[in-house]
N, C-alpha and C positions, 0 to 999 in steps of 0.2 A: 898331735895334731899340726904342729908346726911341719915335722917331716913329710906327713902325709896330704895336709892340705893348706900347707903355708899359713896357719892361722896362728896368731899370738894368744897368750892366756887371756890377755882382756877382752878378746874378741868373742868369746864364747863361754857357755856353762856347761857344766858336766854334771848329770845327776846318775848314781848308780842305781840300776834297776835290779839285778841280779848277779851272783857269783855262782857259776857252774862248774861242777866237779863231776867228770864221768871217770870213776874208779876202773871201772873194766878195761877202757882204753887208753887211761892215762891221761886224759885230755881235761884242761881247765880253760874257763874262759870267764870274762867280766862283761856284763851287758850294760850299757851307758846309753842315756839319752842325752843327745847334744844339742844345743839350741845357739844360735847365731846371736849376738847382740844385735848391733845397728846396721850389720851387713846383711845385703838383700842376696836372694841367690845369684841374680845378675852379676853382682859385684864379685862375688865368689869366684863364677865363672870366668869373668875377666882376669882375676888373679892367678886363676889356674892357668890360663892360656899364657901367661908370662913364665911358667915354668914353676916346678917343684923339685925340689932336692931329689926325691927318691921316685922318679916319674914311671919307671917300669912296672910298677906294681897296678897301675889303673890305667887301662886305654880309654876307659870313657868313665863320665859319672851322669847318671841320669835322675832328671828330676821330676818326682811324682808329687803333686798334690797330698799335704799330710791329712788326709781323710781316710776313715776306716775302708770305705768301699773301694776307694781309689788303690789303696795299698794293697788290698786283697786281690783285686783283678790284675794289679803288676805281679804280684807274686805268683799268681795262676796262670798267666800268660803261657799257652803252648811254647813258645820258643824261650820259655826262662824256667818253668816250673821243674826241671832235672838238674838245673845248673848251681842251685844254691849251696851253700856250705850248710852242713847239717844243722847249725845252730841259728842261721839267718832266720828263718821264719819265728822262730820263738823270741827272737831278739826284737823283730818288727811287731809282734804280736804284743810283748811287754812296753814297747815304746809307745803305741797306739793307746792301750790302756791306761798309761800313765799319763795321757793328755786328755783322752775323749771318755775315758770309763769303762769298765768291762762289759757290762750289758749291751750299751751300743757297739762296741768293738764285737762280741760274740755274734750278735744279731748280723752285721754286716758282712763278717766272715762265712756265716752260714747260708747267706744268700749268695754269696759269690761261688761257694762249694756248689750249691744246688744248680748253679747254672752251668756247670762244666759238662 
């Protein structure tokens, strides 16, 4: 978090949502839900504008309201739908379920898919 977002440990919390292991492709990942403490999105944006140690990894950071319908629409946008890393949709889904509950998230995702 320090290297990627210039955040210190006291400024955020992390909750482990899943550990993923793909034995066929020999990949693994850990899915976390991160939450800022007292810092707002605007304060994070201002900090990032002053420089991050490993700047080359992220050209932009987009802010999307963390509501099921908004996130589902963002994931399914025509200009983004084929650009996600394979595990990204699962991570967003698990994070939404962690905060909003499975039934409401699945309902919002189903509505977004029907609108395609």
